[in-house]
C-alpha positions as CSV (number, residue, x, y, z in Angstrom):
1,X,-5.1,11.8,32.0
2,X,-3.2,9.2,30.7
3,X,0.0,9.2,28.5
4,X,-0.6,8.1,25.3
5,X,2.9,8.7,23.4
6,X,5.7,10.5,23.0
7,X,7.9,11.0,20.1
8,X,11.4,13.3,19.3
9,X,12.3,14.2,15.6
10,X,16.0,16.2,14.6
11,X,15.6,17.5,11.1
12,X,18.5,18.7,9.5
13,X,17.7,22.7,8.1
14,X,19.7,22.4,4.8
15,X,17.3,19.6,3.9
16,X,14.4,21.3,4.2
17,X,16.2,24.8,2.5
18,X,17.0,21.8,-0.3
19,X,13.9,20.6,-0.7
20,X,12.5,23.8,-1.0
21,X,15.2,24.6,-3.7
22,X,14.5,21.9,-5.7
23,X,10.7,21.3,-5.1
24,X,9.4,24.8,-3.7
25,X,5.1,25.4,-4.0
26,X,4.8,21.2,-4.4
27,X,6.8,20.7,-1.5
28,X,5.1,23.2,1.2
29,X,2.1,22.5,0.1
30,X,2.5,18.7,0.0
31,X,3.7,19.2,3.9
32,X,2.7,22.3,4.8
33,X,-1.1,23.7,5.8
34,X,-1.4,27.3,4.4
35,X,-0.9,28.8,7.7
36,X,2.3,27.3,8.3
37,X,3.5,28.3,5.1
38,X,2.1,31.8,5.9
39,X,3.6,32.3,9.2
40,X,7.3,30.9,8.2
41,X,7.2,33.0,4.9
42,X,7.3,35.6,7.3
43,X,10.3,34.7,9.4
44,X,14.0,35.3,8.4
45,X,15.1,32.5,7.6
46,X,11.6,30.7,6.7
47,X,13.3,27.3,6.7
48,X,14.8,27.2,10.2
49,X,10.8,27.4,11.1
50,X,9.6,25.2,8.5
51,X,12.3,22.2,9.7
52,X,10.7,22.7,13.1
53,X,7.2,22.2,12.1
54,X,8.6,19.0,9.6
55,X,10.6,17.9,13.3
56,X,6.6,18.8,14.7
57,X,4.9,16.7,12.6
58,X,7.4,14.1,12.8
59,X,7.3,13.4,16.0
60,X,3.4,13.4,16.4
61,X,2.9,11.0,14.5
62,X,5.5,8.8,16.0
63,X,3.8,9.7,19.2
64,X,1.1,8.3,17.8
65,X,2.9,5.3,17.2
66,X,1.8,5.4,13.0
67,X,4.7,7.5,11.0
68,X,3.0,9.3,8.7
69,X,1.0,7.7,6.4
70,X,-2.4,6.2,6.7
71,X,-3.6,7.6,10.2
72,X,-1.8,11.0,10.7
73,X,-1.0,12.6,7.3
74,X,1.3,15.6,6.6
75,X,-1.6,18.1,6.4
76,X,-4.0,16.1,9.2
77,X,-1.5,18.5,11.7
78,X,-1.1,21.9,11.7
79,X,1.6,23.8,14.4
80,X,0.7,27.2,15.1
81,X,1.9,29.8,17.5
82,X,-0.3,31.2,20.5
83,X,-0.1,34.7,21.4
84,X,2.5,34.0,24.0
85,X,4.2,32.4,21.6
86,X,3.6,28.7,22.7
87,X,3.8,25.7,20.0
88,X,-0.1,24.5,19.6
89,X,-1.0,21.4,17.5
90,X,-4.3,21.9,15.5
91,X,-6.1,18.1,14.2
92,X,-7.8,17.7,11.0
93,X,-9.0,14.8,8.7
94,X,-8.1,11.7,9.5
95,X,-5.1,12.6,12.3
96,X,-8.2,13.6,14.0
97,X,-10.6,11.2,13.7
98,X,-7.5,8.8,14.8
99,X,-7.4,11.0,17.5
100,X,-10.8,10.5,18.8
101,X,-10.9,7.1,18.7
102,X,-7.8,7.0,20.4
103,X,-9.4,8.6,23.4
104,X,-6.7,12.1,22.7
105,X,-7.4,15.0,24.9
106,X,-4.3,17.0,24.3
107,X,-1.2,17.4,21.7
108,X,1.5,19.2,23.2
109,X,4.7,20.1,21.3
110,X,8.0,21.9,22.3
111,X,9.8,23.2,19.3
112,X,13.5,24.8,19.0
113,X,15.7,25.2,16.1
114,X,19.1,26.6,15.5
115,X,21.8,27.4,13.0
116,X,21.6,23.9,11.5
117,X,19.1,21.9,13.3
118,X,15.5,22.2,14.2
119,X,13.7,19.6,16.7
120,X,10.9,19.1,17.9
121,X,8.8,16.9,20.8
122,X,5.6,16.0,21.4
123,X,3.8,14.6,24.2
124,X,0.3,13.1,23.3
125,X,-1.9,12.9,26.7
126,X,-5.8,10.7,27.1
127,X,-8.2,8.8,28.4
128,X,-6.9,5.6,27.0
129,X,-3.1,4.3,26.9
130,X,-4.0,1.6,24.6
């Protein structure tokens, strides 16, 4: 397998909290899948976990070299948690189609968060580096 791309993103948790306070459900449903929302709502500080997923989606889009837009949309990426605790990426819609066209075989992310910041790294591996 070849390295297709890497990405990183850092998010201020207060920015996510402000968006939640100002836009509520509209913000959540525009950025996060139902499964992501359900998981994060169960946490003591949902905004930390939402911020980490926001950062992961940004990092994935950067690794694809597209940013968030036509090829890779917010809801086309879902960050789940495996039973072991490690994050897992599920692509759907346009992002899944784009990944197939690029020869993507694996999208990996690493998440972290502290009191004020959340961050994520993304690595995309596949059969093509083009």
